[in-house]
Phi, psi and omega in degrees: 000128177271136183247349177247136179282169186298331179297317181286318179298320178300310184302315179297317181290326182289317183293321175296315178300319177295320176300305181305326181292344179265011178284150005279146179272159174301122183304320186293319181293318177299315178300318182293316179293327176294325176287323178295314184286334179290318172302304182310313183295316179298310184297308184287323175300318176290322178299320180301328181270006171105008180292141188261358178295133170287168176306316178296319186289324175299318179299308178304327178289312192269335186254327183250351177077016183282157174255127182273123182290133176088359176254144183305148175297324176305321190286328172292311175307317178303308180309310185288321186281334180287324175299320176296321180295324172299322175298323176295323181296309182298321179297314182302309184288333176292333182285351179136137182295349182266006182312144183292130174271121189217166171298324180300322182294311181298314175295331176297315179299321180290320176304314177293317181291328186253003187305310183277001179253325175210085193296328185292319190252352186292133181079003178243143174298142178292149183253005177218172182280158183224156177238135182261115184299136176079001183243143174291326182297135173250110178305155183297161178304146176307320184285351179268345186304308186302317184292318180295320177294321178291331179285328181289321176297318175300316178302315178294315177297326179288330191262352185307320183261004186259315186257153169298143181309325182286325182284320178294320181291320182290314177293327173301307186303315184297303182307315176296308177303324185287319178293327181047058189294342184246164177292318187216161173084013184292323180300308181298317175306311182297321180290323177294317182292324173301319181294334173308303178302317185289309183294324176297331182268004173108349186283152176287169170314133175252136190240125170270110192282151180300320181298339178260014188307310184301312182290330179300310187292315186298315181290328170306312181299322180292323179292328177295341182262012178076014172254086183285334186305316178301320178291317181296319179295322182295317177297319178298327177296318187289322174301311183295329177295322182289320183291320177296321176300306178305311178304315182308315187277315196262343185267127177306140185307317184296334185265322177294313177075351184236133179244111181283129186232159174297157188290335174294327175284325174297320179299334173291343183253011183219166177282008182250152178282165172300322179296320178290320175299318177297322173297311181298324176294315183293333179259013174075007181282333177245126174306122182195163174210156181270143172229111191056240180259002187256139176277136173233147178212192185221166178298316179301318180293317175300321178293322174299318181290321173289329172292315182297322183291319182296320178302310176304316179292324181289331177286000000 
């Protein structure tokens, strides 16, 4: 079953193709993007789980080795260990996009993420049942975890050539989080493993923003109820954000052809208010991405939305 319509998959593939057509990239620009996305990923992935470090504090901890007064040691350790997990991710992808997907790989991510926080259980499947606070989902019995994880790996291998990489990555994320194989670090592990599939397919690192936390958990809950579409589309939006930022930096202006501007500015060039454009962006109807808290889109994206709307009305 496909969860993304052809318009979204075409948009993903076209942007990825455009990005690939500009290779080789300037090394300095790629290094800067890697640093920016690595910092964003560490900050946001930890913040979603309750880490109290700000983006700037996260930078100071991982880049300068500083200790932030008044912040828990646990939060510092999470920042450092997540950064190490990202380094492992980049090394893994650099070795080749055909690297074997396995239980060992999943467990290694959890081991790195949790190594300084729970030495006994990092990288090991839980041996007792757990309850997720504030969630309706009850993870499977501990005795079922090894079997479910074996089945998950088989499922990924079977569906690599069946599903679009973004669909495969999103469904993998949900399935892994649903199994909840570890005592702790399941969310961070799932987001890292999702990126293995995406980056092996050529996509840039994808970050789930803390500001989208409510939507992230809401769509995950929908997926728990066998309604996977909203979560897959949510992940697709995050992938498009990464592509747009990479294109903005790495693609020559004459080739990129799009200038991303704030929605307030775009509203002046359209029949819509900034508020309505924001709604279109949040629901994925208008191609847009976030930079910090602000949505950015382009005149070309708006034209594509208007053309699509006209086609639907005409049909």
